[in-house]
VOPAGU-2260 file (C-alpha; in pm, 1 decimal, decimal comma):
REM VOPAGU-2260
SITE   aa  ch    i         X         Y         Z
SITE  MET   A    0   -1183,8    2170,9   -2011,2
SITE  ALA   A    1   -1105,7    2480,8   -1799,3
SITE  PHE   A    2   -1423,7    2439,1   -1590,8
SITE  ASP   A    3   -1308,4    2084,9   -1500,6
SITE  GLN   A    4    -964,5    2210,5   -1399,2
SITE  MET   A    5   -1114,5    2484,3   -1183,1
SITE  LYS   A    6   -1358,6    2232,5   -1016,5
SITE  MET   A    7   -1064,0    2001,0    -941,8
SITE  ILE   A    8    -853,7    2289,7    -798,2
SITE  ASN   A    9   -1157,9    2382,3    -583,4
SITE  ASN   A   10   -1206,3    2025,3    -469,1
SITE  LEU   A   11    -836,8    2009,4    -365,9
SITE  ARG   A   12    -866,5    2326,3    -170,6
SITE  LYS   A   13   -1176,9    2193,4       1,2
SITE  ALA   A   14   -1001,1    1870,2      92,2
SITE  GLN   A   15    -702,5    2074,1     230,6
SITE  ASN   A   16    -934,6    2275,4     442,4
SITE  GLU   A   17   -1097,9    1958,0     578,4
SITE  LEU   A   18    -753,1    1821,4     663,5
SITE  LYS   A   19    -688,7    2131,6     875,6
SITE  LYS   A   20    -995,9    2040,0    1082,3
SITE  GLU   A   21    -930,9    1662,0    1104,3
SITE  ILE   A   22    -782,1    1567,5    1442,5
SITE  ILE   A   23    -604,1    1237,4    1490,8
SITE  GLU   A   24    -545,0    1135,0    1860,6
SITE  VAL   A   25    -298,6     875,3    1964,1
SITE  GLU   A   26    -170,4     755,7    2299,1
SITE  ALA   A   27     125,0     575,0    2434,7
SITE  GLY   A   28     214,9     440,0    2772,4
SITE  GLU   A   29    -139,3     318,1    2836,3
SITE  GLY   A   30    -258,6     677,0    2815,2
SITE  ALA   A   31      28,4     849,5    2985,8
SITE  VAL   A   32     100,7    1047,4    2674,1
SITE  VAL   A   33    -180,9    1165,8    2436,0
SITE  ILE   A   34    -108,1    1361,6    2125,9
SITE  GLN   A   35    -342,2    1523,9    1885,0
SITE  ILE   A   36    -219,0    1590,7    1523,2
SITE  THR   A   37    -408,7    1763,7    1250,7
SITE  GLY   A   38    -454,9    1617,0     900,9
SITE  GLU   A   39    -189,9    1870,1     799,5
SITE  LEU   A   40      62,7    1689,6    1019,5
SITE  LYS   A   41      73,1    1974,1    1274,4
SITE  VAL   A   42      85,8    1892,3    1643,7
SITE  LYS   A   43    -220,3    2044,9    1795,2
SITE  LYS   A   44    -187,5    1914,4    2159,9
SITE  ILE   A   45      26,9    1703,1    2379,8
SITE  ASN   A   46    -107,9    1569,6    2715,0
SITE  ILE   A   47     102,4    1402,5    2976,3
SITE  ASP   A   48     -70,9    1242,0    3279,7
SITE  PRO   A   49     160,7    1321,2    3567,4
SITE  SER   A   50      17,3    1037,1    3769,6
SITE  MET   A   51     144,3     793,8    3513,7
SITE  VAL   A   52     490,1     934,9    3483,2
SITE  ASP   A   53     789,5     837,7    3685,2
SITE  LEU   A   54    1024,7    1143,6    3700,9
SITE  GLU   A   55    1297,7     899,8    3794,7
SITE  ASP   A   56    1265,4     743,7    3439,4
SITE  ILE   A   57    1242,0    1032,1    3201,4
SITE  GLU   A   58    1367,6     803,5    2922,6
SITE  GLU   A   59    1049,4     609,2    2944,8
SITE  LEU   A   60     843,5     937,0    2898,0
SITE  GLU   A   61    1062,6    1038,2    2606,7
SITE  HIS   A   62    1004,9     686,5    2460,9
SITE  TRP   A   63     623,3     722,3    2487,7
SITE  ILE   A   64     637,8    1068,0    2331,1
SITE  GLU   A   65     835,2     926,4    2032,5
SITE  ILE   A   66     598,0     637,8    1988,3
SITE  ALA   A   67     291,2     861,0    2005,5
SITE  MET   A   68     439,0    1113,9    1759,4
SITE  ARG   A   69     553,2     841,5    1518,5
SITE  ASP   A   70     211,2     676,9    1537,0
SITE  GLY   A   71      19,9    1004,4    1507,4
SITE  MET   A   72     215,3    1119,8    1212,3
SITE  ALA   A   73     161,7     783,7    1027,4
SITE  LYS   A   74    -202,6     794,1    1092,8
SITE  ALA   A   75    -234,1    1159,8     983,3
SITE  GLN   A   76     -46,2    1074,4     665,8
SITE  GLU   A   77    -288,8     782,5     605,9
SITE  VAL   A   78    -598,5    1014,0     657,4
SITE  ALA   A   79    -442,3    1280,1     425,6
SITE  ALA   A   80    -365,8    1027,8     158,3
SITE  ALA   A   81    -710,6     869,0     177,6
SITE  LYS   A   82    -871,2    1212,1     148,8
SITE  MET   A   83    -653,1    1335,1    -141,1
SITE  LYS   A   84    -619,7    1017,5    -344,5
SITE  PRO   A   85    -963,3    1039,0    -517,0
SITE  LEU   A   86    -874,9    1393,3    -622,1
SITE  MET   A   87    -519,9    1321,0    -741,2
SITE  GLY   A   88    -630,6    1109,4   -1045,0
SITE  GLY   A   89    -710,3    1412,2   -1250,0
SITE  LEU   A   90    -396,4    1611,9   -1177,9
SITE  GLY   A   91    -230,8    1479,5   -1494,2
SITE  SER   A   92    -476,1    1688,6   -1693,0
SITE  LEU   A   93    -366,5    1997,2   -1501,0
SITE  GLY   A   94      -2,6    1945,9   -1614,6
SITE  LEU   A   95     113,9    1876,0   -1257,0
């Protein structure tokens, strides 16, 4: 029983480490804004293509950033849930 619990904990740690390396990339404004988010829901990189941004319309750029952030976080959560779901079934036996 204890061996199974240790194995499960090790599998969870492994999945968490894999999520650190997982990069989700999303874009908005037809590529004007590109955001990379890790499987841990941390923003890794934001790229803004200056040739596609109208500095007279900053609200549009802000909107694109919001869209990309929202989409990126949602996709990262989906990736994390898919990776962790198979491991979560046995947590009841750990008392969690």
